[in-house]
Kinemage of the C-alpha trace (Angstrom):
@kinemage 1
@onewidth
@group {chain A} dominant
@subgroup {mainchain}
@vectorlist {calphas} color= white
{ca pro a 1} P 63.486 20.463 30.438
{ca leu a 2} L 65.022 23.560 29.328
{ca ser a 3} L 66.403 26.298 31.951
{ca lys a 4} L 64.878 29.677 33.112
{ca gln a 5} L 67.310 30.850 30.717
{ca glu a 6} L 66.883 29.015 27.708
{ca ala a 7} L 63.165 29.052 28.189
{ca ala a 8} L 63.089 33.089 28.290
{ca gln a 9} L 65.550 32.543 25.043
{ca leu a 10} L 63.494 30.503 23.121
{ca arg a 11} L 60.146 32.739 24.219
{ca ala a 12} L 62.181 35.745 22.605
{ca arg a 13} L 62.915 33.999 19.810
{ca glu a 14} L 59.221 33.202 18.979
{ca arg a 15} L 58.256 36.450 19.840
{ca glu a 16} L 61.215 38.184 17.173
{ca ala a 17} L 60.127 35.211 15.153
{ca arg a 18} L 56.143 36.640 15.121
{ca glu a 19} L 57.063 40.023 15.418
{ca met a 20} L 59.289 39.665 11.893
{ca ala a 21} L 56.224 37.510 10.611
{ca ala a 22} L 53.826 40.330 11.435
{ca arg a 23} L 56.357 43.079 9.742
{ca ala a 24} L 56.613 41.165 6.570
{ca thr a 25} L 52.994 40.682 6.692
{ca lys a 26} L 52.147 44.063 6.655
{ca leu a 27} L 55.386 45.058 3.936
{ca ala a 28} L 53.407 42.445 1.812
{ca val a 29} L 49.855 44.420 1.984
{ca gln a 30} L 51.354 47.787 1.878
{ca gln a 31} L 52.897 46.466 -1.450
{ca gln a 32} L 49.866 44.789 -2.727
{ca arg a 33} L 48.071 48.047 -1.816
{ca gln a 34} L 50.470 49.964 -3.634
{ca gln a 35} L 50.395 47.657 -6.789
{ca ala a 36} L 46.589 48.135 -6.767
{ca lys a 37} L 46.630 51.915 -6.896
{ca glu a 38} L 49.683 51.623 -9.675
{ca ala a 39} L 47.234 49.211 -11.373
{ca glu a 40} L 44.027 51.493 -11.205
{ca arg a 41} L 45.820 54.592 -12.316
{ca leu a 42} L 47.168 52.681 -15.425
{ca leu a 43} L 43.326 51.810 -15.780
{ca arg a 44} L 42.668 55.583 -15.695
{ca glu a 45} L 45.029 56.339 -18.114
{ca gln a 46} L 43.807 54.007 -20.669
{ca ala a 47} L 40.295 54.462 -20.125
{ca lys a 48} L 41.320 58.533 -20.645
{ca ala a 49} L 43.406 57.197 -24.038
{ca ala a 50} L 40.198 55.587 -24.733
{ca glu a 51} L 38.013 58.479 -24.491
{ca arg a 52} L 40.662 60.480 -26.382
{ca leu a 53} L 40.536 58.048 -29.222
{ca ala a 54} L 36.972 57.691 -29.620
{ca arg a 55} L 36.793 61.806 -29.511
{ca asp a 56} L 39.098 62.056 -32.276
{ca glu a 57} L 37.323 59.504 -34.564
{ca ala a 58} L 34.044 60.900 -33.569
{ca lys a 59} L 35.712 64.459 -34.955
{ca arg a 60} L 37.422 62.756 -37.710
{ca gln a 61} L 33.910 61.440 -38.969
{ca leu a 62} L 32.835 64.699 -38.728
{ca lys a 63} L 35.005 66.351 -40.537
{ca glu a 64} L 34.677 63.499 -43.535
{ca glu a 65} L 31.046 64.299 -43.130
{ca ala a 66} L 31.386 67.848 -43.422
{ca arg a 67} L 33.281 67.402 -46.178
{ca arg a 68} L 30.950 65.098 -48.066
{ca leu a 69} L 28.039 68.189 -47.796
{ca lys a 70} L 30.117 70.660 -48.919
{ca glu a 71} L 30.770 68.760 -51.983
{ca ala a 72} L 27.356 67.759 -52.651
{ca glu a 73} L 26.094 71.420 -51.815
{ca arg a 74} L 28.738 72.459 -54.217
{ca arg a 75} L 27.495 69.735 -56.858
{ca leu a 76} L 23.719 71.251 -56.288
{ca arg a 77} L 25.253 74.777 -56.761
{ca glu a 78} L 26.478 73.473 -60.191
{ca glu a 79} L 23.169 71.796 -61.668
{ca ala a 80} L 21.564 74.597 -60.417
{ca lys a 81} L 23.761 76.922 -62.268
{ca ala a 82} L 23.387 74.876 -65.594
{ca glu a 83} L 19.795 74.666 -65.441
{ca glu a 84} L 19.936 77.815 -65.237
{ca arg a 85} L 21.691 78.519 -68.226
{ca glu a 86} L 19.326 75.981 -69.625
{ca ala a 87} L 16.518 77.814 -68.961
{ca arg a 88} L 18.139 80.964 -70.226
{ca glu a 89} L 18.921 79.490 -73.623
{ca val a 90} L 15.531 77.787 -74.173
{ca thr a 91} L 13.753 81.155 -73.181
{ca arg a 92} L 16.123 83.004 -75.811
{ca cys a 93} L 15.569 80.306 -78.344
{ca leu a 94} L 11.215 80.431 -77.399
{ca leu a 95} L 11.889 84.294 -78.051
{ca asp a 96} L 13.857 83.998 -81.438
{ca leu a 97} L 11.126 81.404 -82.658
{ca leu a 98} L 8.264 84.164 -81.222
{ca arg a 99} L 10.289 86.789 -83.510
{ca val a 100} L 10.395 84.657 -86.435
{ca val a 101} L 6.615 83.563 -86.029
{ca glu a 102} L 5.851 87.412 -86.007
{ca ala a 103} L 7.923 88.637 -89.033
């Protein structure tokens, strides 16, 4: 059997051990919460980066489509001018022919 002093020392050591275990548990929980917060922060940053990339890609695609449309518009204007020139030439030839027939 333990003496009263030894029993009191044993109880004190057990209490200290429980307190240390509680502190260690509390510290571990705090560290886990901090790691979870950091992981959430990193995920938010990755989501923002993905959104930026998506916006940049959408802008690039829009610019490319605008470029294609401008090029198509330019070609149509050139075709219209060529058709107009051809129509003027046909009209001129017809007028010349009409003058010859009338003469």
